N, C-alpha and C positions, 0 to 999 in steps of 0.2 A: 504493500499500500503505500510506505513511504517513496519508494521508486518510483511509483505513479505519479505521486503528488507533486513531485520535484518538478516535472513538466509545466505545472499551473504556478508555482511560486507559493505555495500555502504548504502546512504541515510541518513547517521546519521548527517551528517552537513546541508545537504540541499534536498528537493524534490520537484519538480514541474511537475503536470500533463501538458505536452505541447497541448495534443490532445487525444481525444477519437475516437479511430478509428471504421468504420463501419466493420462489419461481418455479413455474411450469415449464419453463427451459431449462439449460444447463448454463444459462448466466449465473455469476456470483454477484451479489445484490447486497449493499451494505447500508445501512445509517451510520455516517462517521461525523465526528466534531474535528473540525481542524483550526487550529488558531482562535479558538472561541466560536467558530461559526460552523451550523451543521448543514450536512450535504447528503446528498443522493448519490452513490458509487458504484458504479457499474462495470463489470468485466464481461465482456461479450466475446464467447468463442465464434469461431469461423463456422462450426457445424453445431447448432444451438439446439436443434431437435431430431430425435430417431425419426420424423415423420416429416418428409416434404411437400405435403399439404399445404403446410402453412406458410410456405414460402422462404426465399432467403434473404436476409440483410446485407446486402453488398456495401462496400465502402461508400459507392454513390448514392445508394438509398439513405443510408444512415446520415449521411451529409444534409440529404434533402429533408430528412424528417427534422435535423436540428433546425433548419430553414423556416420550415412550417411551424416549429414550435414558437420561432420569433414573431412569424406573422399572426398566430394568436394571440400573443402577448400585446400586439402592437395595435389590435384590435379589441383590446379590453378582455379578452378571453381567461381567464384563471389559470393558465396552464403552467407546467414546471420550466422553468428557466435556465436554459444550458450555462454551463460555467465554460468559457473557452479557454485553452490552454495559452501559455505565455506567447506562444508563435502565433494565436488567433485561430488555431484548427477547433474545431468542436468536439474533438476527442485525440485521443495518443494511441500507440501502438506500444504495448509492453510484454513482456516475455514473463511466463509463471511458469514453474515447474515443467520446462521443457515444452510448454503450448504457448501460442499465440493469442493476444487477446487486444480487443480494443476496448480501452478504457474510456469510460464519459462520465461527468459530473454534473448534477443539476443542484439548484439551492432548494434546501430541504422545506417542504410545505406542512405546516402544522395542521392537524385536523383529524377528524373521525371518519370511521366506514359506518354507514348506515345501511343495513341489510334487511331489515324488518320493515316492508314496504307498507306506506297507507296512502290514503288519495291525496294526502297534502304534499307529502314528498314525492308521490309520483307525478303530482300537476308540476311541482317546481322544478324537477328533474326535466320533464317533458320541455317545459319553456326554455330550460337551458341547453338542450339537447339541440332544438330547433334553431336557437341563436347562433351554437356552435355551427350545425350544419349549412345554414345561411350564409355565415360568413367563409367557411370551408369552401363552398360553392364556386366562391370568386377567386380561388387559389389555382391555377393552373400549374401543371408540372408535366413535363415530358420524361422525369425520371420514373415516377412511380408507374406500375403495369396497371392497367384496368382490367381487372380478374373479378367475375363474378364469384360468389359464394358456391353457386351450382357447381363449377367445376370440383371444388374440393368435395362437396357432397357425393358427385359422381365416381370421384376416386374413390372414397371410402367405401360405397357400396359395390365398385370393381376389387376393391382388396377383400372384403368379405364373399364375394362371389367366388373367387379365385378359391379361396379358403375351403368354401362348399364343396368345390370340386375335388379337391384335394385330400379332404379329411377321410378318415376313416369311421367316423360314427354314423351308427346305421339310420335313426331317425332325427332326420334333418329337415321336416317338412314345416315345422314351425317358423324356422329361421328362413327357408324359401319362402313363406307367405310374408313375412315381416319384409324380408327384401324386396318384395313385390310390390307392398305397400310404400315404402321409401321410394321407389323408382318411380310409382304414380306421383308423390308429392313432387317430385324433382321435375317431371314432365308438365304437372301444374302450376309450378312455380317459373317456369320459362315464359320470356317475355323479349318481344324485338326492341322495347322501347326500355332501355337502361338507362337510368337517371345517375351518371357517375360523379361523386363528389369525392373530396378528400376526408378521410374518417379517421376515428381513433377508437381503440376500445374503451367506451365509457361503462363496463360493468361496475357494479358497486364496491370492488375491491382497488380501484383506480380512480374513485371520485371521494373528494372529502368534504366533510361538511363542519360548521361549527356548532357551538353549543344553542343556537337560534335555529337551527337546522336551514343555515343557508350554506350553499355551495362554496366553498373557498378555493379549492383545489384540484387538477385534472391532472395525473401522474403517469399517463400512459404514453410513451414515445414511440416504443419498438412494433407497435401494430400500425402507425399511422400509414395509410396508403388510399388508393381509389377504391371505392366500393358502392354498389348501387344504394340510394337512398331507402328505397323501401326493405331492402334485404338488411340495411342496418336498423332500420325500425323494428323488425321481426327480432332480431338480435337482443334490443333493448327491453321488449315487451316481454321476454322472455325471463329477464333478470329483473326488472323493476315491478313486478305483480306477486313476488313470493312474500307473504305477510308474516310469515314465521323464520326467515333467514333463508341466505341463499344456498344453504344444503337442504332447505325442507321442500317440498311438494305441493305447500299449500299456497293456493293460488286465488287471486280476485279478479272476477272479470271488472267489478267496480272499480277496482285500482288500475286494471287494464284503461277503462275509457277515461280516467281521470289523466293518465300519462296521454293517450292520445288528444284530450282535450290541451293540455297544456303544451303538446307538440304543435297544435293546431293541424293534427292528421287530417282533420275532414275538409281542410280548404283544398287538398289534392286528391284524397281517397275516396273513390266512389263504391257503390255497391259492386262495379265490375271487377275491383281490385281487392275484394274480399277473399275468394278461394286463393288466388296467389299469395296474399300476406298470411292466411292461415296455413298454408302448405310451408311456408319459409319459417313460420313460428314452428312448427311440426319438425321440421329438418333442425332447426338450430338447437332442439332439446332432445332428439330421439335419434338423429346420426351425426352426433358429433363423436369427439375423438375419444371422451371417455367410454360411451356405448361400444365403439370399434373397438377401442384396445381390449376391455374385457370382454366381448365377443369372443374376438381370437384366442385370448387366453383359455377361455373355457373349451372352445373347439379341440385346443392343442389337449385337453384332458379326457376328451370323448365322453364328458358327464352330460347326457341328455336332460336329465332332471334339473341340474345347475343352469343349464342353458335356457330351458323352457321357463324357469322360475325369473331369471334375468329380462327375457323378452316379455314376460307378462306385465313386470313392473314398468318397462318402458311404454309397452302399449297403453297402460293406464295413464302414465305420465302425458303421451301424446293426446289421448283424450282431453285431459284437462287443460293441455295448450291450447286445442281447437276451439274448448267450448269458453275460453276468454275471449273470443270474436265471434259473437253471435252477430247474423247480418243485420239487425237491427241498429247494430253501431255505426255501420256505415251507411244507413239508408237515412240520412238526416238532411 
């Protein structure tokens, strides 16, 4: 850490690692205090994930992501602020235990994560997300690829399909039915009218609130890239309708409507968008990496009972997700 901070001209008097933060990737992420100031410090490996569906952060993309961070701050969006190295670059290259990392720092934002959604919180979040998206829609990038979430879902489906053909498990009918359902949702979610805007992952663990339940910070940079607006909206509905925490499956259609009201989604969502949004919502919760990873692991055990219990739980989850969006919501 001290070697990495030398390029920033900080930490020469004192360095304290306050906390090692969790990450879904292979990144090493820390809350540090250097010379009396607090920072978010992250070491990014070249190969961040065993699954290439999530995409690669090239040096060019990482630089563009920091430019977008500055763009949001310039437009008064409470986003994380990059700390450049002494040479003006947004990150540096360091070696650690024989591996090369890109080291990047941001000013620390104090706040709390709220994971139990209610109507008031969902409305506030929806309002902020709409402002974020409207501002980011004016940002044009030749660096970020324009890639639909559906490409990733199709890759996940293909992974499971290939495993079905190669596994020696005798009864695969439940999984084949589930995969057919997933592919039907992929087909329903397709459109020729993609609205690509630059987005970030605004799940509850990347959004900070103060004690008055106002949003004070957004702390995700590594997910910044182009995405379809409605695909992004489905992702947010999945997260911000959970009334008992992000690990719970207790969801509320009233909270979903508050989020959509705050976002102003009814300005552009009509009844014709209902099926697409509902399918995207199902896919975000029922064909994500956690589902795929667990499914592949169970297939390796050849345990039909465990597989069917796993699929049953996700079928119930899918029904709950679809129920968040009765057609009456969009017929206003």
